[in-house]
N, C-alpha and C positions, 0 to 999 in steps of 0.2 A: 477273363473275358467270358461273356455269355452270348448266346444267340437269342435275341428277342423273339424271333419266329418260333424257336423250339420251346421257349418258356411260355409263349402264348398257347401252344398246343398242350403243354403240361398243365397250365392253369385251367384250360378248358376241361381236361380229363379229371383234375382234382375237383372242380366244381360239380361236374356230373356225378362223380362218385359220392360226394357229400350229400347231394340232394337225393340220390337213389337210396343211400343208406338211411336217410331220415324218413323215407317213404313219402316224400312230398312231390307233387306234380309241378310242372312248369307254371301252370295257372295259379296254384296255391302259393308258390314261392313268389311269383310276381306280385300278387296281392299283398303279401307280407312286407315287401320292401317298397311298395308303391311304384312298381315299374310294369312294363308291358310283358306279355308272354314272349313276344318277339325278341325283346332285349335279353331275356334269360337264355333263349336259344342262341342268340349271337354270342353271348359270353361262353356258353358251353360248346360252341362250335369253333371257338378261337377267332371269330371274325372281328371282335372288338375287345378292348381292354379298358375298363372303367374301375379305377380303384375304389371310388366311393360306393359303387354298386357291389363290388366284391366284399367290401367291409360290411355292408348291410346284410348281404347273404350270410356271411359268417356269423353275424350277430343273430340273425333269424334262425339259423340252424344250431345255435348254441355252441359254436366252435370257439375255443379260447386257449389261453396259455401258449405252449410251444407250437401247437398245430396252427393257431391263429397267426403267429409270427411267421411260420413257414409259408403259409399260403399268401400272406401279404407281401412277403419278400419276392415270391415268384411273380405276383401281380406287378410289383414295382419294376422288376427286371423285364417283364413282358412288354412294358410300356416304354422302355428305353429306346433311344435312337442311335443307330450305328453310324460309322463314318460314311457308309454308302448312301445315307439319306441326303447328304449334301452334294451328291453327284448323280442326280436323277438321269442325266444324259448318258450314263454308262449303260443304261438299259435295264428294264425290270428283271430280265432273266439273269443277267450277271449279278444284279443286286441280291437276288434270292440266294445265289451260291455264296456270295460274300457273307450274307447273314448266317447261313448254315455253317460256313467255315469258321466264323468268328468264335464260336464256342465249342467246336469239335475237339474231341480227344484223339480220334482216329478218323482218317478219310481213306476209303478204298474206292478206286475208280477204274472203270473199264472204258477205253476209247476205241472206237472202231475205225473212224475215218480221218480224225484230226488230231493234231498235237493238243494235249490238255491245256486249258487256259492257265493253270497254275505253273506251267513250264514254258509258256510262250514268250518269245522275245517281242519287243515293241514292233519291230519290223514285220514279224510274222502276223501279229495282230492286225496291223494296218493293211497288210496284203489280203488277209481274210475279210476284212471290212470292205475292201474294194470289190472282192468277189461277191459278197453278200449284197452289196448295193446293186450290182449288175443283175443279181437274181431277184431283185424286187424289194430291197430293204432301203428305200431312199432316206429314211430318217436316221440312219446310222451315223454317229458322230465318232470319227476315228480317234480324235484327241481324247475325248471323254472315255472311250472304250479302253484306250491305253492306260489312262489314269486309273481306271477301275482295276485293270489287270495288275498294275504296279501295287495298288493298295492291297489286293488279295494276296499277292506274293509276299508282301511285307508282313502280313498277318501270319503267313505260313512260317516265316523265319523268326517270329517273335519268341522270346523266352517262354517256355511252357506251351509252345505251339503244338499243333497236332502232328502225330506220326502220319505220313502220307505215303501210300503205296498205289501205284498206277500200273495197270496192264494195258499196253498199247498194241493193237493189232498191227502186224507187220505191214499191212497195206497202208497204214497211216504214215509210215516213215518212208515208204517206197513210192507211192503214187504222188505225183507232183500236185501240191496244193497251194503253191506260191512260187515266185520266180526262183530259179536254181540257186542263186547266191543267197537268197533268204533262207531257203530250205537247208543249205549246207551249214550256214551259221546257226540255224535253229537246232540241228542235230548235235552239233558240237556243244551248244549251250546246255542241252539236256545232259550230255555226258559229263560236262564240268560241274553242273549242279548236283548230280548224283554223287560224284566223287567228293564234293565239298560239304555234304550234309548227311550224316548217318541216319537222320530221321526221314529221309526221302529215298524211296526204292522204286526203280523202274524195271518192269519186266516186259519183254516183247513176246507176243503170241505169234509163233510162226504160221505162215499160210498153210503149211502142210501138217500142222499140229492136229491130232485127233483128240477132241475134247470128250471126256467121259460121257457116255450115253448120247454122243453126237449132239450135245447141247449147243447148237450154234446160236449165239446171242442175236437178238433182233435189233438192239439199239444200245447206245452208250448209256451208262448209268453210274451213279456214285452212291456210296453207303457211308453214313455218318453216325458215329457213336459219341456219347458225351459223358463227362466225368460223373455227373449226378446219376446214380442208378435209376432214379425215378423218371428221368427224361427218356423219351422214346428214341429208339434207333430209327433213322430216317433214310429212305431211298429216294433219290431224285433221278428220274428217267428222262433222258434228253430226246426230244422229238424235233421235227423240222421247225415247228412254229411255237411250241409250248414245252413246259417241263411238268411232268407228272410227279407229284410228291406222294409217297406212300408211307404210312405209319402203322397200318394194321399188321399184326404179327404174321399172318399167313403170307401176305405179299412180300414183306421184308425177308422172311425166311427163305422164300423161293429165290430171291436175288442174292442173298448171302450164300446159299448153296451153289448157285450158278457161278458166283465169283470164285468160290473155292475150287470148282472144277476147272475154270479158266486158269487159275493160278497154278494148278498142278500140271496143266498142259503147256504153260508158258516156259520160256527159257529162264535159267537162273539169272540173278541180277548181274553176275560177272559176265556171263555169255551175252546177256542183253546189251551190256555196255560195249562189248566188242562189236556186236552187230551195228549199234548206233554209229560207232566210229568208222567202221568199214563202209557203211552206207553213205556217210557224209563224204568220205574220200572219193566215192564213186560218182557223186553228183557232178554232172557236167557244168563247167564254168560258163 
């Protein structure tokens, strides 16, 4: 599996590098292939994928043999459509995560206030949808959101799927975010999932944990790495209304270092499992 989103970013970086190395400006390259300067910019920013234009650019810059094949393969993969494309009602934000997860080799995630989507039960997803609708999200389609979650979780379990480690703030498992019976079932579900899959690790960050340097995180975030060493590591930062995607090395490095500090402050996977079970038992019926 590949992530078309990631391959689009990779294609953009490759095209920028080729043009820069050739010492050609956007305007000059546009004239050579009979396109507009804006189209060259769109290709180099990852906003569009046009295999015909990519082929013309490679020919204009004298790229051939294995390098030509490599770039055109990336262009083809960047233009592919994933399963999430057929379920637009699952929401653009969830579709973005599905896209990133599709080709990931590893996923590291930190969640502050909610159970991560890759571990949610259908009932918990529906309950959160009801809460979001009350908070001003009338377009939420619970059935499609659940379908999207199921699809993403299926991809996580596929042969060759990513290794997934998530750090969950203790507040997320203690503060009621759904009806008690839903929360209880949700916590037991996480414990059972962790026990049944060695590629999934859950760690709980205790409320009283002292993170190195007092690095209190400001939001939830996920870090994705990919098998092709040329593909960028990506960080997706969760906000109330949008998701911020980072690919620049400085920003990615800061989040990677923050994740490592959170991991060192979190409970071991064994102790986290015990806390999940004891918390589930304590939930009032």
